[in-house]
N, C-alpha and C positions, 0 to 999 in steps of 0.2 A: 259120614263123608270125611271128617277130619282123621279118624283112626285109620280108614283105608288109605289115605293119601300119605300119612305119616309111615304107616307099616311098608308100603310099597317103596317109598324113598328110602327108608332104613335098609331094606333089602338090597337096594340098586346102587344108591348113592354115587353117581357118576356123571359124565358130561360130554359135550360135543367139540369136535375141533375139525378144521378144514384140511383134510389130506387123505391119501390113499395108503393104508397100511396092510402089511401082509399079516400073517397069523402070529408073527413074534411081537414082542413088547417094544413099543416106541414111547419116547418122552418129548415133550413140546414145552417150551418156555418163551413167554413174550413179556416185554416191559417197555412202556412208552411214557415219556415225560414231555408234556406239551404245556403252552401257556400263552399269555398275551399281555402286553404292557401298553398303557396309554397314559401320556404324561403331557398336560398343556399347562397354561398360566392358572386355568380354572380346576383343572381335574388330574387327579393322580390316582390311577387305578391299575390293577394287575389281577390276573388269574392264573392260577397253577394247577394242572391236572396230571395226576399220576395213576398208571393203571398197570396191572400185572395179571397174567394168566399162565397157569400151568396145567399141563396134562399127561395122562398115561392112556395108551391106546393098544388094544389088540383088534383083531379082524372084526369081531362080534360085539365089542362093547369098547367105550370110550368114557373116560372119567376125567373131569375137568374142575379147576377151581379159580375164581377170578376175584380181583379186589380192585377198588378205586377211591381215590380221595380227591376232591375239588376244593381248592381254598382260593377265595378272593376277597378284596378290598377295594372300596372306592372312597377317596377323601378320608382314609383311615377309619371308615365304617365297614363293619364286616357285611359282605354280600353273599358269600358261599362259604360253607363248611359242610360238605356233603361227602358222606362215607357209604360204601355200599360193598358186600362181599357176597359170593354165591357158590354153591356146589350144584353141578347138573351132570346128567348122563344121558347117553344115547345108546340104544341096543338094537343091533342088526342093521345100522345105518350104512355101513360099507359093502353089505351083501344083499339088501332088499331096497325097493323104492319106498315101501311103507315100513316105517321103523316106530320105536317107542322112545319117550323121553321123560325125564323126571328133573325136578329143581327144589333147591331150598335157597332162599335169598333173604338177607338181612340188611336194612339200610336206615340211615339217619340223614337229615337234611334240613339244614338251616334256611335254604332258599325255598324250599317246598312246604315248609313247616311241618316236617315229619320227626317227631321225637323218637320213636322206634316203630319199625314196621318188619314183621316176618311173614314170608310166603314159602309155602310148599305145594307141590302138585305133580300130576302126571298127564301124560297124553299121548297122541299119536302124531306123526310127521309124514310128509310125501316129498320125496325128491324129484323135482322137475328135471334137474340137471346136477350131475355129480361127476365133474372131471377134474384133473389137475389144473386147468386153466378157467374153469368156471363151475359155479355151484349156485343153485336156487332151491330153496325149501320152504315149504308152508306147514305150520303145525297148528294144532288145536288141543285143549285140554281144559281141566279144571284145577284150580288153585284154591287153597284155603289161606286167607290173609288176616292176621291179627295186628291190629294197629293202635297207635297211641299218636294222635295228631294234635296240633295247636290250631284251634278255630280262631282264637286271639291268643295274645302273648301269654295269658294266665288261665285260659279255658282249653281243657283237654277233651278231646273226642276219642274215647276207648272203645273200640268195637271189634267184632268177628265179622267175616264175610266170606262168602265162596264167589269166586269169579270165573268166567270163562276167558282163558288166555289164548289169543290168536297171534301168532308170530310169522312174520316173512323175513327171511334173511338171504344174502347173497353175496357172492364174492368172485370177482373177475380178475385175471391176470393177463397183461398184455405185453407180449415180447419179453416176459421175465423181468421187466422194468418198472411197470406200473401196475399197482393194484387197487382196485375199487371194492369196498365192501360195506355192507350196512345189515342192521337189524331193527326191526320194527314191531312194537308190541302194542296191542289193544286189549285192555282188560276190564270188561264192564261187569258190575255186580249182577249176578243172576236173577236178583229180585228187583233191581232198580238200574236200568241202564243208564240214567243220567248221573250215577256214581260209577266213574271209571278212571283208570290209569292209562296214559298214553306216552310212549317213549319211542323216540327215533333217533338212530345214531348212523351217521354216514361219514366214511373216511376215504381219503386218497393217500397213497404212499408212493413215494419215488425211490426205488432201490438204489442205494449207493454201494452195497455189498449184499451177498445172500442173507447176513445177519443184521444189516442196518439200512434204515430209511428214513427219508424225511416225510413226515406226516402231517396232514391237516385234517381235522376232524370237527363236525358239527353236531351237536346232540340237543335234542328238544324233549323236554319234560312237562307233563300236565297231570295234575291231581285236582278233579273237580271236588273232591271231598273238602278240601281246604281252599279251593279256588286259587291255586297257586301254579304258576308255571315259569319255566326258565328256557333260555336259548343259550347254548355255549358255543363259541367257536374258538379252537385253540390250534396251535401248530408247534412241531418240535421233532424230536427224535424217537424212533421206535427200534428196539432190538428184539430179533425174533430168531429162534433156533430150534431145529429139529434134532433128536438124538437117536 
């Protein structure tokens, strides 16, 4: 299973993005910097979240790279130092309702007690809606996960697992001014359903220009293997551009 997943990923190494493209090459870039500050007599805390996404697309194939970093402190104690980067692809998404996807992902997370975690996999997806003003997709597939987690501060859990990865994603644009989008993952271990990863990201953006928006985002993560979860609410600016 591992060799099949890695071989297919090496062949395709690509990604998905929200747009209707012709057969010519198009490029996409997005950067968001959001955060929150809370200061009272007893509490002094802040959270900073940075995210980027770049993509290259033709009619039949789309390649994307993304990265994010979340850093936070509360009363001068570290609460978040979470880093994630990924490469993913979609094949035939613009020309078929059923299309193929693949991904590779690496992350580290202080808040979730992830020292190192790598995932790669492939699967299929179905477009329920694919328009310029609305997009809804459901996908399923299998991923191989190699992890190094902290059960306690000095105790490591080093493991390999194959997971089923279910994803629901959507994006809606209203009057060219307001954008709602979200992505939701559920990844249970195929041999132990109590061992799962859960991630939910929802955001709303109010467009100031075609390339600039005020954004609020809510992200929830849960890793049952470490018994950790986090809920992040941030707001700030997003820059987005198609070329």
